[in-house]
N, C-alpha and C positions, 0 to 999 in steps of 0.2 A: 365501570364494568360494561355498561351499554356501549360505550365508545370502542372498547376492546373487541366486543362481539361484532360490532359493525365493521371494524378493520379486518377482522378475520374473514367475515362474509365477503367483503369487497375483494380481499386478497384471493379468496377461493374462486370468485367469479372471474377475476383477471387471469388466473392460472388456467382455468377451464377454457376461457375464450382463446388463449394463445396456443393450446395444445390440441392437436387432432385427436378425435375420440378413439380412433383405432390404434394409434401408435403413441410412443413417447418421444418427444422432441429432445435432441441433445442440447438445445439452448435453454432448457428449463433450468433456472438457477437452483432449484431444490431437487433436481433429479438425483436419485441415489443408485448405487451399484448393488444389486441384490446377490451378486456372486459370492461364493465363500471367500471371506477376507483372508489376505495373506498375513503371515506372521512376520513382524519386523523386529529385528534386534535393536537394542539401544545403541545409538552411535557411540563409538569409542574414541575419545580425544587422544591426540598425540601427547607427548610429554609436556609440551608448552601450551597446548590448547586447553580450553575449559569446557567441560560438559555441564549442561544446564538441564534440569528436569523440574517442571512445576506444573501442577494440574495435569491436563492431558498432553502437554507439549514437552518434547525433549529435543535438544539440538546441541551442536558443538560450536563454540565461539573461537575462531582462529585468534592466535595470540596478537596478530597485527591489528585487531579490532578492539578487543577488551579482554580483561582478565577476570571477569566475574559478572554476576547479574543477581537481581532479587525479583521476587514475584509476589503477587497478591491476587486474591479472588475478589473481584468487584461485585458488590451486591446489586440486585436488580433495581432499576429506576424506570418505572412505567407510568408515573403520574401524568394525567392529561395536561396539567399546567407546566410540566417540565419542558425546557427547550428541546426540540427534536434531536439536536446533535448530542445532547447529554443522555438520551434514553438508552437503556441497555436491558436485556433480559437477564443480565448477570454474565460476566466473562472473566477470563484469565488474562492478567496483564503482567508481562515480564519486562523489567527495565534494566538496561545496561548503563544507565546514566552516570553513576559515580566511577565507573571503570572504563568508560569509552575513550577512544583515542582523541576525539574532538570534544571540547568543552565550550560552554557559553554560546551555544547556538540557539536559534529561535525554537527549535523542536528538540525533544529528548529521544534518544534511541530506545524504541519500545517494540515489543511484539504483543499483539492482541489476538486472543482466540475466543471466538463467539460460537454459540450454538446457532447454526446457519438458519434453520427454519424459524426459530423464535425471533431472531434478529430481523429477518426479512419481513415478518409480519409486523413487527414493532416499528421498523424504520424504512420508509419507502426508498431512501437513498441506498440503504444496504441491499434491498431487493434489486434495485436497478444495477448496482455494482456487480452483484452475483450474476445477474443476467448477462451483463457485458463480458464478464469473465468466461462464462460458458461459450459465448459466441467466439471470443478470441481463441480459446483453447481448442475449439472445434475447427479452427482454420480460417476464420474471417479476418484476413489480413488488411482489409480496408479500414479497420478500426484502429486508427493511429493518431487522431487528433485529440487534444485534451478533453473535448466534450463528448468523445466516443469511448474513452478509456474508463475503467472503473475508478471511482473517486472514494476518498476516505469518508465514510458516512458520518463521522463525528467531527468533521471540520466545517465551520460556518464560513467557508470561503471556497473559491474555485481554483482549479488547476490552470495556471496561465500558459504553460507549455509542457511538452513531454519529449524526452530524448532517450536514446539507448534502450529502446523497447525490446524486450525479449521474453519468450516463454521459458519458465524455469520449473523443473519438476523437483519435488522433494520425495522422501521415501514412500509416502503413501498419499500423494496428492500432486497438484500442479497449480500454476498460476502465472501471473505476469509481473515483471519488474520493469521499472523505468525511473529515470531521474526527473524531478519536477519541483515545482514551487507553487504554493497557494497564496492567494491574495484576494482582496476585494476591489482591486483596481489594477491598472496596467503597470505592475511593479517591475523593477529591475531584477535581473537574475544575479544573485550574489552568494558568497560563501557563508553568510550567516543563515540564509533561508533555504538554500538548495538541499534536497535530500533524496535518498534512494527509497523508493516505495515498492513494496511487494504486496500483492493481494492474491490469495489462493484459496482453494477448496480441497478438502480431503476427498479421496476417491469415493468414499461412501456418501458424500454430500452432507455429513453431519456437522462438519466444522468449517468455519470461515476464518481465514487468517489475514491480518493486516500487520505488516512490519514497516517500521519507519526508522531510517538511519541517516543522520546528517552526513553530508559528504562535501568535499571541497575540490576545487580545481584551480590551478595556478594562474589562469588567464581571467579569472573573475575578480571583481572588486570584493573586498572583505565584507562590506555592509551595503545596505540600500541607501545610505546617506548620499545626497547629491554631491558632496565634496569628497567622497571616498576615491582614492587613487585607483585608476584603471591600469592594470599591468599591460606590458607590451603584448600585442596580439589580441587584446580583448575587444569586445564589441561595444562601441559607445552607446550609452543609454541617454537619449536626448529629450526625454519627456519634460524635464524641467525648463528647458530652453525653447522647445518647439510648441509646448502647450497643446492646444487643440489640433495642431498639425502633426503631432507625433504619430508615426506609423507603427503601432504596437505589433501588428502581425509580422511586418517585415523584420522588426527587431527580434522577435521570438523565433522566426525562421532562421535567422543568422546564428542565434544562440544554439538552436537545435542542431544545425549543421556543424558548428564548431564542436559541440560536445559529442555528437555521433562520430566525429572524426578523431577523437582523442583516445589514445590507448587506455584500456581499462586499468592498467597499472599506474597511470598518471594521476588518478584520483586518490584522495585520502579520505577514508581508507579505500583501498582498491576495489573496483567493482568485482573483480575475480574473488576476493576474499569474502565480500558480502554475499555473492552467489553461493560460495561454499557453505556459508552458515545456513542459507535457505535450503540448499540441497541436503543438508544433514538432518533436517526436521523430520520428526516422527510424531504423529498424533495418535494417541490411544485413549479409549474411553476411560 
């Protein structure tokens, strides 16, 4: 309990130090909109699409992505001795796992909905990610490298690259989506580990959303194995042969350029369809 109080105090001090006393800064990750909230209707799926509603989250899954989902309410885990990446104030988790177009990937297709303030107090990585989100949404286009983008707070690894970065609005909020991969070393970019990441905040600042969807592209190797075949037009990964001389940043720059230059429809599932899922989201208390 003492540690929780100390965290809350430190969090408050940090917030006060960063915000001018006479005004409210748009980059405050916990800033809320005090205007009268708009009323949003539940998204209506087409004949072949699937509507999903669980906890505060409602969205429509295009048929090209999945044909269903399941949800659960994850109980709080705030123990001092718990790993930081496992801590949660309690959240909603919606899984498309068994119904998703891609199977047997390193990550499962999931949508997470957290109470923003509680999560920011509990997890410093969540606080930093929400801060970066606010900066990007407010127009700071310089934030485009992996170490400047919002990171998944519950991953004990780092983003090794980021491509196809774009701001996406949903029905009562907005955020940033991009393609990325996480690792604890200079890993190759491949179809087993690549995924579409979205992070967003509801307009009232009450909810923080993280969405993870595996995605593939025809010019990437299927796995990170050094013997995996590289399709024609792919970017060679020479870490295993060059050892300490491997130029990781050059490799990731080339990967980023290739993926940025690829049509959204050439990915599986298409970026367009994943964006449509995000755009259909509605968060209600």
